[in-house]
C-alpha positions as CSV (number, residue, x, y, z in Angstrom):
1,X,0.0,0.0,0.0
2,X,1.2,3.5,-0.9
3,X,0.6,6.1,1.8
4,X,0.4,9.9,1.7
5,X,0.9,12.1,4.7
6,X,-1.3,15.2,5.4
7,X,0.2,17.8,7.6
8,X,-0.9,21.2,8.9
9,X,1.2,23.4,11.2
10,X,0.1,25.8,13.9
11,X,3.0,28.2,14.4
12,X,3.1,30.4,17.6
13,X,5.1,33.6,17.0
14,X,5.7,35.7,20.1
15,X,5.1,39.3,19.1
16,X,8.0,41.7,19.7
17,X,6.0,44.1,21.9
18,X,7.6,45.6,25.0
19,X,4.5,44.9,27.1
20,X,1.9,42.1,27.2
21,X,-1.2,41.9,25.1
22,X,-3.7,42.9,27.8
23,X,-1.5,44.6,30.4
24,X,1.5,46.9,30.8
25,X,3.7,44.1,32.3
26,X,7.1,43.6,30.6
27,X,7.7,40.8,28.1
28,X,11.5,40.9,28.6
29,X,13.1,37.4,28.7
30,X,15.1,36.1,31.6
31,X,13.6,37.8,34.6
32,X,13.3,36.0,38.0
33,X,10.2,33.8,38.1
34,X,6.9,35.5,38.8
35,X,8.4,39.1,38.8
36,X,6.7,40.1,35.5
37,X,3.1,39.0,36.1
38,X,0.7,41.8,37.2
39,X,-2.8,41.6,38.5
40,X,-4.3,41.6,35.0
41,X,-2.1,38.6,33.9
42,X,-3.1,36.7,37.1
43,X,-6.8,37.4,36.5
44,X,-7.4,38.9,40.0
45,X,-10.9,40.0,40.8
46,X,-11.9,43.5,39.5
47,X,-9.2,43.8,36.9
48,X,-9.9,44.6,33.2
49,X,-7.8,43.7,30.2
50,X,-6.9,46.5,27.6
51,X,-5.7,45.3,24.2
52,X,-2.2,46.3,23.1
53,X,-2.6,48.3,19.9
54,X,1.0,47.4,18.8
55,X,0.0,43.7,18.8
56,X,-3.0,44.6,16.5
57,X,-0.6,46.5,14.1
58,X,1.9,43.6,14.0
59,X,-0.9,41.0,13.2
60,X,-2.2,43.3,10.4
61,X,1.4,43.6,9.1
62,X,1.7,39.8,8.9
63,X,-1.7,39.6,7.1
64,X,-0.8,42.1,4.5
65,X,2.7,40.5,3.9
66,X,1.0,37.1,3.2
67,X,-1.7,38.4,0.9
68,X,-4.3,37.5,3.6
69,X,-7.6,39.2,4.4
70,X,-7.1,41.6,7.3
71,X,-10.4,41.6,9.1
72,X,-12.1,44.9,9.8
73,X,-14.0,43.3,12.5
74,X,-12.4,40.7,14.8
75,X,-13.4,39.4,18.3
76,X,-11.5,38.1,21.3
77,X,-12.9,35.0,22.9
78,X,-12.4,33.0,26.1
79,X,-11.0,29.5,25.6
80,X,-11.9,27.7,28.8
81,X,-9.7,24.9,30.2
82,X,-7.9,24.1,33.4
83,X,-4.1,23.9,33.7
84,X,-1.8,24.9,36.6
85,X,0.0,27.6,34.6
86,X,-3.2,29.2,33.3
87,X,-4.1,31.5,36.2
88,X,-7.5,32.7,35.0
89,X,-8.8,29.3,34.1
90,X,-9.3,30.5,30.5
91,X,-7.1,31.8,27.8
92,X,-8.0,35.0,25.8
93,X,-7.8,34.1,22.2
94,X,-9.7,34.5,18.9
95,X,-12.0,31.9,17.5
96,X,-14.8,32.5,15.0
97,X,-13.6,36.0,14.0
98,X,-9.8,36.2,13.8
99,X,-7.8,39.2,12.7
100,X,-6.2,37.5,9.7
101,X,-7.7,34.9,7.3
102,X,-7.1,33.2,3.9
103,X,-3.5,33.9,3.0
104,X,-0.7,31.9,1.3
105,X,3.0,31.2,1.4
106,X,5.2,29.9,-1.5
107,X,7.9,27.4,-0.5
108,X,10.8,26.1,-2.4
109,X,12.0,22.5,-1.9
110,X,15.5,21.1,-2.2
111,X,14.9,20.0,-5.8
112,X,14.0,23.5,-6.8
113,X,10.3,22.8,-7.1
114,X,7.8,25.2,-5.6
115,X,4.5,24.8,-3.8
116,X,1.8,27.1,-2.4
117,X,0.8,26.4,1.2
118,X,-2.5,28.0,2.3
119,X,-2.8,30.0,5.5
120,X,-6.2,29.4,7.0
121,X,-5.9,32.1,9.7
122,X,-3.7,34.0,12.0
123,X,-5.2,35.0,15.3
124,X,-4.0,36.9,18.4
125,X,-3.9,35.3,21.8
126,X,-2.1,35.4,25.2
127,X,0.5,32.9,26.2
128,X,0.1,30.8,29.4
129,X,2.7,30.6,32.1
130,X,5.4,27.8,32.3
131,X,5.5,24.7,34.5
132,X,9.0,23.9,35.9
133,X,9.7,20.3,36.8
134,X,13.4,20.5,37.7
135,X,14.9,21.2,41.2
136,X,11.5,20.8,43.0
137,X,12.0,17.3,44.3
138,X,8.9,15.7,42.9
139,X,6.9,18.9,42.8
140,X,6.1,21.3,40.0
141,X,7.0,25.1,40.1
142,X,4.9,27.6,38.2
143,X,6.5,30.7,36.6
144,X,3.8,33.1,35.3
145,X,6.2,35.6,33.7
146,X,5.0,34.5,30.2
147,X,1.3,34.7,31.1
148,X,-0.2,37.3,28.9
149,X,2.7,37.5,26.4
150,X,1.2,38.3,23.0
151,X,1.2,35.5,20.4
152,X,0.2,35.3,16.8
153,X,-0.9,31.8,16.0
154,X,-0.5,31.1,12.3
155,X,-2.6,28.1,11.2
156,X,-1.8,26.5,7.8
157,X,-4.2,24.6,5.6
158,X,-3.5,20.8,5.5
159,X,-1.6,21.3,2.3
160,X,1.8,20.0,3.5
161,X,2.7,16.5,2.3
162,X,6.1,15.7,3.9
163,X,8.3,16.6,6.8
164,X,10.7,18.4,4.5
165,X,7.8,20.6,3.2
166,X,6.8,21.3,6.8
167,X,10.3,22.5,7.6
168,X,10.5,24.6,4.4
169,X,7.2,26.3,5.3
170,X,8.2,26.9,8.9
171,X,11.5,28.4,7.8
172,X,9.7,30.7,5.4
173,X,7.3,31.9,8.1
174,X,10.3,32.3,10.5
175,X,12.2,34.4,8.0
176,X,9.1,36.5,7.2
177,X,8.2,37.5,10.8
178,X,11.8,38.6,11.3
179,X,11.8,40.7,8.1
180,X,8.6,42.3,9.4
181,X,10.2,42.8,12.8
182,X,7.2,41.4,14.6
183,X,9.0,38.5,16.2
184,X,12.7,37.9,17.0
185,X,12.3,34.2,16.0
186,X,14.4,33.0,19.0
187,X,13.4,29.3,19.2
188,X,15.6,28.6,22.2
189,X,13.7,31.2,24.2
190,X,10.3,29.9,23.0
191,X,9.6,33.0,20.8
192,X,8.9,30.7,17.8
193,X,7.5,27.2,18.1
194,X,4.9,25.1,16.4
195,X,2.3,22.3,16.8
196,X,2.1,19.8,14.0
197,X,-1.1,18.0,13.0
198,X,-0.2,14.8,11.2
199,X,-2.4,12.1,9.5
200,X,-1.9,9.6,6.8
201,X,-4.2,8.2,4.0
202,X,-3.9,5.9,1.0
203,X,-2.7,7.7,-2.1
204,X,-5.7,8.8,-4.2
205,X,-8.0,8.8,-1.2
206,X,-9.8,12.2,-0.7
207,X,-10.9,12.1,2.9
208,X,-8.4,12.8,5.6
209,X,-7.2,10.2,8.1
210,X,-7.4,10.6,11.9
211,X,-4.9,13.2,13.0
212,X,-2.6,13.4,15.9
213,X,-1.3,16.8,17.2
214,X,2.3,17.0,18.2
215,X,2.7,19.9,20.7
216,X,5.4,22.6,21.2
217,X,8.2,21.7,18.8
218,X,10.9,24.4,19.0
219,X,13.5,23.5,16.3
220,X,13.4,22.8,12.6
221,X,15.4,19.6,13.1
222,X,12.9,18.3,15.7
223,X,9.9,19.3,13.5
224,X,11.3,17.1,10.7
225,X,12.1,14.2,13.0
226,X,8.9,14.3,15.0
227,X,6.7,14.3,11.8
228,X,8.7,11.5,10.2
229,X,8.3,9.4,13.3
230,X,4.6,10.1,13.6
231,X,4.0,9.2,9.9
232,X,5.7,5.9,10.4
233,X,3.9,5.2,13.7
234,X,0.5,5.8,12.2
235,X,1.2,3.6,9.1
236,X,2.4,0.8,11.4
237,X,-0.8,1.1,13.5
238,X,-3.1,0.9,10.5
239,X,-1.1,-1.9,8.7
240,X,-1.2,-3.9,11.9
241,X,-5.0,-3.7,11.9
242,X,-5.3,-1.0,14.5
243,X,-6.9,2.5,14.4
244,X,-5.2,5.8,14.8
245,X,-6.6,7.7,17.8
246,X,-7.2,11.4,17.7
247,X,-4.9,12.7,20.4
248,X,-2.3,15.2,21.5
249,X,1.3,13.8,21.6
250,X,4.6,15.1,22.8
251,X,7.9,14.7,21.0
252,X,10.8,13.3,23.0
253,X,14.0,14.4,21.3
254,X,16.2,12.2,23.4
255,X,14.3,9.0,22.4
256,X,13.4,10.4,19.0
257,X,9.7,9.4,19.4
258,X,6.3,10.9,20.1
259,X,4.2,9.7,23.0
260,X,0.6,10.2,24.0
261,X,-0.2,13.2,26.2
262,X,-4.0,13.4,26.2
263,X,-7.0,12.7,24.0
264,X,-7.5,15.5,21.5
265,X,-10.1,18.1,22.4
266,X,-12.6,19.5,20.0
267,X,-13.5,23.2,19.9
268,X,-16.7,22.6,21.8
269,X,-14.6,21.2,24.7
270,X,-13.2,24.7,25.3
271,X,-16.6,26.4,25.5
272,X,-15.5,29.4,23.5
273,X,-17.5,32.6,23.9
274,X,-16.8,36.3,23.2
275,X,-14.8,37.9,26.0
276,X,-17.2,40.3,27.8
277,X,-14.4,42.5,29.0
278,X,-13.0,43.3,25.5
279,X,-14.6,45.2,22.7
280,X,-14.4,43.9,19.1
281,X,-11.4,45.2,17.2
282,X,-12.5,47.5,14.4
283,X,-10.1,48.5,11.7
284,X,-10.9,50.9,8.8
285,X,-9.4,51.1,5.3
286,X,-7.2,54.1,6.3
287,X,-5.6,52.1,9.2
288,X,-5.0,49.1,7.0
289,X,-3.3,51.2,4.4
290,X,-1.2,53.0,7.0
291,X,0.1,49.6,8.1
292,X,0.7,48.6,4.4
293,X,2.9,51.6,4.0
294,X,5.2,50.4,6.8
295,X,5.9,47.0,5.1
296,X,9.6,46.6,4.4
297,X,11.2,45.1,1.3
298,X,10.1,41.4,1.6
299,X,12.3,38.4,0.9
300,X,11.0,37.7,-2.6
301,X,11.5,41.3,-3.8
302,X,14.9,41.5,-2.0
303,X,15.9,38.2,-3.8
304,X,15.0,39.7,-7.2
305,X,16.9,42.9,-6.5
306,X,20.0,41.1,-5.3
307,X,20.1,39.1,-8.6
308,X,19.5,42.2,-10.8
309,X,21.5,44.8,-8.8
310,X,24.5,42.7,-7.6
311,X,24.4,40.1,-10.4
312,X,24.2,37.2,-8.0
313,X,23.0,33.7,-8.9
314,X,19.5,32.7,-7.8
315,X,21.2,30.2,-5.4
316,X,23.4,32.9,-3.7
317,X,20.5,35.4,-3.5
318,X,18.3,32.7,-2.0
319,X,20.7,32.0,0.8
320,X,21.5,35.6,1.5
321,X,17.8,36.7,1.7
322,X,16.8,33.7,3.8
323,X,17.2,35.9,6.8
324,X,17.0,39.6,7.2
325,X,20.1,39.7,9.3
326,X,22.1,37.9,6.7
327,X,20.8,40.1,3.8
328,X,21.5,43.3,5.7
329,X,25.0,42.1,6.6
330,X,25.8,41.3,3.0
331,X,24.4,44.5,1.7
332,X,26.3,46.6,4.2
333,X,29.5,45.0,3.1
334,X,28.7,45.1,-0.6
335,X,28.0,48.9,-0.5
336,X,31.5,49.5,0.9
337,X,33.2,47.7,-2.0
338,X,33.5,49.0,-5.5
339,X,34.3,45.5,-6.9
340,X,32.5,42.3,-7.5
341,X,29.7,41.5,-5.1
342,X,30.3,37.8,-5.7
343,X,33.4,38.1,-3.6
344,X,31.3,39.4,-0.7
345,X,28.6,36.7,-1.2
346,X,31.3,34.0,-1.1
347,X,32.7,35.2,2.2
348,X,29.3,35.8,3.8
349,X,27.8,32.5,2.7
350,X,31.1,30.6,3.3
351,X,33.5,31.5,6.1
352,X,31.3,33.9,8.0
353,X,28.2,31.7,8.0
354,X,30.2,28.5,8.8
355,X,31.8,30.2,11.8
356,X,28.5,31.6,13.0
357,X,26.9,28.2,12.8
358,X,29.8,26.5,14.5
359,X,29.6,29.0,17.4
360,X,25.8,28.7,17.4
361,X,25.3,32.5,17.4
362,X,23.4,34.9,15.3
363,X,24.9,37.1,12.6
364,X,24.4,40.2,14.8
365,X,26.6,38.5,17.5
366,X,29.5,38.0,15.0
367,X,32.7,39.5,16.4
368,X,33.6,40.3,12.7
369,X,31.3,43.2,11.9
370,X,30.2,44.1,8.4
371,X,32.6,47.0,8.5
372,X,35.5,44.7,9.5
373,X,34.8,42.2,6.7
374,X,34.5,45.0,4.2
375,X,37.9,46.3,5.3
376,X,39.4,42.9,4.8
377,X,37.9,42.4,1.3
378,X,39.2,45.8,0.2
379,X,42.7,44.5,1.0
380,X,42.1,41.5,-1.3
381,X,40.9,43.8,-4.0
382,X,43.9,46.0,-3.8
383,X,46.3,43.0,-3.7
384,X,47.5,43.8,-0.2
385,X,46.7,40.2,0.8
386,X,45.7,37.1,-1.1
387,X,42.5,35.1,-0.6
388,X,44.5,32.5,1.3
389,X,46.1,35.0,3.6
390,X,42.6,36.5,4.1
391,X,41.5,33.4,5.9
392,X,44.2,33.9,8.5
393,X,43.2,37.6,8.8
394,X,39.6,36.6,9.2
395,X,40.4,34.1,12.0
396,X,42.5,36.8,13.8
397,X,39.7,39.3,13.5
398,X,37.3,36.7,14.9
399,X,39.6,36.2,17.8
400,X,39.5,39.9,18.7
401,X,43.0,40.9,17.3
402,X,41.6,44.0,15.7
403,X,40.5,45.1,12.2
404,X,42.1,43.8,9.0
405,X,44.7,46.5,8.7
406,X,45.8,46.0,12.3
407,X,46.1,42.3,11.8
408,X,48.0,42.6,8.5
409,X,50.5,45.0,10.1
410,X,51.0,43.2,13.3
411,X,51.4,39.8,11.7
412,X,53.4,41.0,8.7
413,X,50.9,39.4,6.3
414,X,51.3,42.0,3.5
415,X,51.4,40.3,0.1
416,X,54.6,40.4,-2.0
417,X,53.7,42.2,-5.2
418,X,57.2,43.3,-6.2
419,X,57.7,41.7,-9.6
420,X,61.5,41.7,-9.4
421,X,61.4,40.0,-6.0
422,X,59.0,37.3,-7.2
423,X,61.1,36.8,-10.4
424,X,64.3,36.4,-8.4
425,X,62.6,33.8,-6.2
426,X,61.3,31.9,-9.2
427,X,64.8,31.9,-10.8
428,X,66.1,30.2,-7.6
429,X,63.3,27.6,-7.7
430,X,64.0,26.7,-11.3
431,X,67.7,26.5,-10.7
432,X,67.2,24.2,-7.7
433,X,64.8,21.8,-9.5
434,X,66.4,21.0,-12.9
435,X,64.9,17.5,-13.1
436,X,61.3,18.8,-12.6
437,X,61.9,21.6,-15.1
438,X,63.0,19.1,-17.7
439,X,60.0,16.9,-17.0
440,X,57.6,19.8,-17.3
441,X,59.1,21.0,-20.6
442,X,58.8,17.4,-21.9
443,X,55.0,17.5,-21.4
444,X,54.3,16.8,-17.8
445,X,52.1,19.9,-17.4
446,X,50.8,18.8,-13.9
447,X,54.2,19.7,-12.5
448,X,53.3,23.4,-12.8
449,X,51.4,23.0,-9.5
450,X,54.7,21.8,-7.9
451,X,56.4,25.1,-8.9
452,X,53.5,27.2,-7.6
453,X,53.6,25.3,-4.4
454,X,57.4,25.9,-4.0
455,X,56.9,29.6,-4.6
456,X,54.1,29.9,-2.0
457,X,56.1,27.8,0.5
458,X,59.2,30.0,0.2
459,X,57.2,33.2,0.4
460,X,55.1,31.8,3.3
461,X,52.0,32.3,1.3
462,X,52.7,36.0,0.7
463,X,53.6,36.0,-3.0
464,X,50.8,37.3,-5.2
465,X,49.4,34.1,-6.8
466,X,48.5,35.8,-10.1
467,X,52.0,37.2,-10.5
468,X,53.6,33.9,-9.5
469,X,51.5,32.0,-12.2
470,X,52.3,34.5,-14.9
471,X,56.1,34.7,-14.2
472,X,56.4,30.9,-13.8
473,X,54.7,30.4,-17.2
474,X,57.0,32.8,-18.8
475,X,60.1,31.3,-17.3
476,X,59.2,27.6,-17.7
477,X,57.9,28.0,-21.3
478,X,60.8,30.2,-22.2
């Protein structure tokens, strides 16, 4: 039997507001437990929530960027359930009338093919607190700092057909919310996470299978692994004669498996009703247009511009525009150089990104700033250093030894470009290796690399490679 997976993602993006969605309490990360939860967040008697207008603006911004319908009339509702870290006994969310509906997102897969994934809705809601299970000796601690933090829940259509497609879609949303500056995308801090709804059906079958929801996955790698595991689990259950149960499951990264958490609730289990303390959100055309006017250059447009303006390949432009930080870093460097932007792209995509990934930091945390990298690339362009020496300069800058000029001066890395000095060195090499010279002149062209290697060894990598090659050809062929 040939099976097909049907996947939908519910992405929770924490909005980058300074205060919470219904109170003035801070949203800053890392405070001592329970120091950033005010009376409104705790739902104490007599308090009234007031909606944060910046959260409304950010949700509208996302809707416009995804070609969605930004609702002129949306309503907050109470979602009723009990959990220890939900202090009010209900969560303020949106149900029947969300602020954003019916959008789409184009994704590109590894083979270059493209697909459109529908966005059902994106609604505003408050986050719950956090249950802490460590260091309490069999008990659970509750930290309510997150309670009331504004979230935009982005719900996709069940259009995704594989774990790789799910990751591509999630990465695209992750990139977009950072471009829009409505979410910092920090997955380690819980600012960007998702639930995955997964089911399987026989290929050609129209109706969906019974789905399981995998909760709170906070990395792209874990999303792919969790979905792949769940697909195989469901296929095994069905092929063994069993039935998939609709339930909520958790992904255990250490064991690389999903496990049952609770039976899946339906909407009516939550007894949604409009929140009596909050007025409907009414947006007019003028407001929506004012938000549209604040939209930045989006990834697709930036990609096209990088290809046309900087003459980059589609591949390079795709990588550089995959995150706003990377695109901004590249462009800051490229604008300081008069030469080929391809040189900049190679360094940003290559050495810089490799080092950032290895250190597990963001581009903005790189010790080599855009200005420092531009300074080093200028020295490659004016032949002060070679590309090979530049790697040593880059490593020294990364280690905090100063900018490119300081490193070059202190380490004596300036490239030898004096033609007479290079010619004299090559004369010595030819004189010292008569056998290799004879073999080269008799047709063993590969020996040319031997002579280049000798020149670079004697000059300790400082001889200008282009001049070395040119003078060697003249001497050996002469």
